[in-house]
N, C-alpha and C positions, 0 to 999 in steps of 0.2 A: 731566180733559178739557180744561180751560182751559189747562193747561200744554202739552199736546200741540198745541193750536191755536196758541199763541204760538210753540212750537218750529218748527212747519211754516211759520209766517209768516216767521220769521227765516231759515229755509233758503231759502224762496222769494225773499226779498229779496237774499240772498247770491248766488244764481245769476243773478238779474237784473243785479246789479252786475257780476258776472263776465262775463256776456254783453255788457253795454254797454261794458265796458272793452276787450273784444276787437274789437268790431264798430263801435260808433258812432265811437270815436276812430280812424278809419281813413281814409286817403287825404286829404287836405287839410282834414279836420275836426280841429281841435286842442283839446287840453285847455284849460280856462279859464286855467290858470296859464301857458300858452304864449303868450297874447296880450300884446302890448307896443306901445308907441308908437314907430313907426319914426323919428320926429323925434329921439328920444334918440340913435339911431345917426348920423343925418344931421348932428346937431350936432357929432359927433365926427369927421366926415370929414376935416377939416383936420388933426386930430391923427393920424388913420390915414395920411394922405398923408405927413405928416412922418416918421412912424415906419417907413414903407415904404422903408427904405434898401436899396441894392443889396446890401450886404455881409451883411445880416441878413434871413433869411426871416421872414415874419409868423407869429405863434403862432396855430394853427388848431385848433379843437375837433373838426371833422368827421373821421370815421375814414378817409375817402378823398377825394381831390380831385385835380383836374387843370385846367390852363389850356392851351389850344392856340391856335395861330394859324390863323385860318380859311383863309388863302391857301395855306398849305403843310402844314397838320396837324402842324406842329412843336410838341412839348411845351415850354412855357415853364417850368412849375413843376408838380410833382406829388408826391403821397404815396399809396402803396398804390393807385396808379392802375390797376394791372393785376390787382388782387385782385377776385374775384367777389363782388358785393354785391347785396342786394335793392334795387330802385329805385323801388318804390311807383308813384305816378302819372306819373313821368317815362316810364313804359311807354307812355303815350298819345301820345308823340312818334311811335313806330312805328305805333300804331293809326291816328292821323290820316293819316300818310303813306300807309299801305296803302289807306285809304278814298279819299283824293284821287286816287291812281293807278289805282284800279279801279272807281270809282262815278260815276254821273251825279249831280252835286251838287244838281240841281234836283228830283230824285225825291222823292216824299213817302213817308215810312215810318210804318207803323202799329205802335205800341209793343206788344210781347208782354207777357204776364204775367211771364215770367222777367226781362225787362229792367226792368219796373216794380218788381219786388221786390228788385232788387240793392241791397245795403247800402253803407255808407260815404258818401263825399261824393256828392251827387246833384244832378241838374238839376231833379228834382221831377216826373218823368214817371209817368203812370198808364196802366194797361192800356187800350188802345184809343185813346190820344192820337195825333194826327197832326201830323207835323212834317217839314220837308225835311231832306235829308242835310246840306246846308250849315249849317243852324241847329243840327243835332245836333253838327256839328264845332265850332261856336262853344261850345256847351254842354260839349263834351268837354274843350276846351283852356282855356277861360276859367273855367268853373265847376268843372272837373275832375269832370264827372258820370260816375259809374260806370254809372248806368242808361243814359246815352247811349252809353257804350263797348259795352255788351252789345247795345243796339239796332243799332248800326252793324255790329258783328261778325255778327249774325244776318242783317242786310240783305245784306252783302257775300258771306258764306260759308255761311250757313244755320245755323251753330252756332259756339259758342266754340272748340271743338276744331279745326274746319276753319279758322277764322280764325287760330288760333295756328300752324297749319301754314304758312299764307301768311306770317305774321310771321317764322317761323324760316327759310323759304326766302329771304326778303328779307335777313335777317341773314347768311345764307351768301353771297348775291350781293354784299354789302358787305364780305365777309371779316371779319365779327365773330365770331371763333371762340370767344369767352368770353361769348357772349350767348345766352340761351335764354328763350323766352316760353311761358307756359301760359295766360295770360288777356289780354284787351284792356285791362284797367283797372289791374292791378298789385297787387291785394290779395295778401297774403303767400302764397306757395307755395314749397316747397323747391327746385323745379326752375325757378323763375322768377328770373333773375338777369342781370346784366351787369357791366361794370367802368366805372369813371369815364372811362377813356380811350375805350373803345368807345362809351359813351353820348355822349361829345363828338363822335366821328366820325359817329355816326348823326345827331346834332343838326346838324352841319355840312352833311351831305347833305340833310337835311330842309329846312333854311333856304334852300337853293337853289331850292326850289319856291315860286313866288310866292304861291299860294293859302295854303300852310302859313304862310309868313312873315307874310302879312297877318293871319291869324287870331291867331297868338300875339303879334303886335305891337299888338293892339287892347286898349285899356284898358276901354272901355265899349261895349256893343253890345246892340241890341234884336232879339230873335228873335221869331218868330210861332209860337205853340203853340195848335193848335185854332182858329186864326183870331184869337187875341188876342195882344197884344204882351207881352213879358216882357223886362225889362232885366237884363243880366248885367254883373258887374264882375270883372275878371281877378284871379285869386288871387295873381299874381306881384307881390310887394310892392315890387320894385325897378323895375318897368316904369313909365316916366313920372316916376320919382323920382330915380334915380341917373343922372348925366350919361352919355349914350351908350347906355343899355340899350334894346334893341329886341325882346326876347323872352327865355326861351321857355316854361319849364314848372316848376311846383312839384310836390312830392310828400311824402306822409307816411303811413306805417303803423307799427304797433308794432314790426314786424320790421326795417323799413328805417330807422326814425327819420326825421329831416327831411332832405329832398333838394331841390336847386335847380339847374337848368340855366339859365345866363344868357348871352345874346349882348350884347356891348358894343363899340361902335365910336367911336373918337376919332381924328380926323385920318385918316391912312392905315392905322393899326393897327386890326385887327378880330379879336376874340378870342371864344372860348367858354370859360366857367368852369363846372365841375361840382363840386358838393359833395354827398357822400353820407354819411349816418349822423351828422348833427349832433344833439346832445342836445336842443336846443330850437329853436324857430323864430327866436329872437333870435340864437342862435349861428349858425344857418344863414345869416341875413342878414348878420351881422357878418363871418363867414368869407368870404362871397362878395365883400363890399365890400373887405376886406383884400387878397384875391387879385387882384381887378381893379385896385385902386390900385397894388399892388406891380408888377403886370405893365406897366402904362402908365408908371410911374415908372422902371422898371429896364431895360426893353428898347428897342432901337432897330432899325430895319430896315437890313439890309446888302444891297447889290446883289451877291449871290453869283454871279449869271450873268456879270456883267462881270468879277468877280474871277477866276473859272474860265477865262473866255475869254482874258483877257490872259495868264494863266499858261500855258495850252495853246499859244498862238501862239508864245510865247518858247521853250517846250520843243521844239516841232516844228521851229523854225528851228535850234536848237542840236543836234538829234539826227537830222536828215534824212539825214545820211551815215553814221550809225552802224548801219544795218540791213544784215544779210547775208541775201540770199534765195538759198538753195541751189538751183542749176540753174534759176534764174528767168530769163526773157527780159528782165526789167527789174529794176533794183535800187532803183527809186524807189517809195516808198510814199506814196500820197495818203491822209491820215488825217483822221478827224473823231471826235467823241465824242457820246455820247447826250445829247440836250438835257435840261436840268433841267425838271421839271414846274412850276417857279415861278421868278420872277426874283429876288425878295427874301425873306429870312427874318429873323425877329426874333432878335437876339443880345443877351445881357446886356451893357450898355454897357461894363462894366469888363473884358469878355473878348474884345471885338472884335479886339484886337491879337493874340490867340492863335489866330485862325483860320489854318488851314494847309492848303495844297493840295499834293498829291503825286501822282506817276504811277508806277505799277509796270508794266513791259512786258517783252516778250521781243524781243531784238535779232536772234537767228538764227532764220530761218523757212524751212520747206520749201515749195517750190512744187509744184503750183499753189496760188495764193492767190485766193480768190473774194471778190467784193464783199460786204461785211458781216461778214467774218471778224474776230473780236476778237483784238487783239494786246496788249492791256493794259487797265489800269483806272485811271480818274481818281478820286481820293479827296479829299473835303473833310472835315476833322476839326476838332473843338474840344475841347481837353484830352483827347485820346485817345478821344473819342467820334466815331464816323463820322456825319456829317450827310448826306452824299451820296456815292454810289458808282455810277459809270457806266462802261460799256465804251468803250474806244477801238477804232475799227474802220476797216477798209480800205474806201475808197470806189470802187475799181475793181479789175477782175481782173488778176492777173499770171500769165501762162501758164508752163508748164514747158518748158524747151528739149527739142527732139527731135533726131534724127540729122541732119536737114537744117540745123538751126541750128548744129550743131557743124561740119558740112562747110563752111557759108558762112563761119563764123569762121576755119576753117583756110585757106580760099581767100583771104580778105581779108588775112590776116596771114601768107601763105605766104612772101613774100619776106623778111620780117623773121625768120621762123623759120629759113629756109634760110641767110641770112647769119649767123645765130647759130651754126648747126651748122658752117658752113665756118670760121668764126673759131676754133671749138674745135679 
């Protein structure tokens, strides 16, 4: 009897450990061995900067990563950036965005039992607690509260599934074709995924929202829960520590491993760095610093708007008499090209001289030609990669000749034609 009692006790302990390993260590709650002193890494920043040479990419542990330029969404550096990955609590970037765009932030929310019982990282909400939407957002993004995520989802949409529908509709609106949401918190689900690149695009969009940017850029904040103050500290280990970092979100689940999205601005260069699937929090932090330092050390802004404009004006002057407009009343084409969505883009410093502008066009055209008709394409390339492609178009109509035009021509040129015939 004593043997069976001990046996069942061992089985019970085993399942408890199994349960805890799957659920307690989820979302921004890390195993004890994952804790580290960030000063160890910061002390090595000078070494990292020195090692971030243009010709050699940094060694990165994370399974997928990307750095994009915020002004143009240009990818500076990436690995597996288009592969679908679990993203843990970085999910809450979309959650917060949906809430901010659809809710009254001053409203008070009463916490449901479902929200209060949500596992993983928590704000510490209990059934019946009362808290404003804005304070829930701070708890969502700074403390990475899964309970706050569920409470907000229920407040906005009535249920998690309805809220996920709103999230997915927003993803479609932003053309995030490899992103799909199931939950507002990011706990592991097979159909809950994104890519490093699309997460960077989403983050860039979200950071344009002033309320969102303020929340994720806050290091310490005091919320009010049931009328009492509660101080929060941001889980983002780089915020307020690494030069230029001003957001945005951490994440961790067993399926996603360690994730981090970081905004960093130095001078005129403004970037977003995403790392997904790092083995430890220390790797996540080191990877992010390496990628950020490499980007700022290796890339420079190039005024591509001026480069393209100068090339186009020279080309237009050299080719204005080369167009043949069949049966057209005019043979002069007034041309322009589609404006770039940005003025400058970051180019790796050692590759700037390899930027190439070219124009492909059709020189023989049928009339009539209408304003806006495309007659060619202007292309900006870097080492056979197209950076920009835009239409060259006609800015005014050119009518087709009719019988009266031909008679008028014959009348005006009759004497010359008659003399030519007589001479023959």
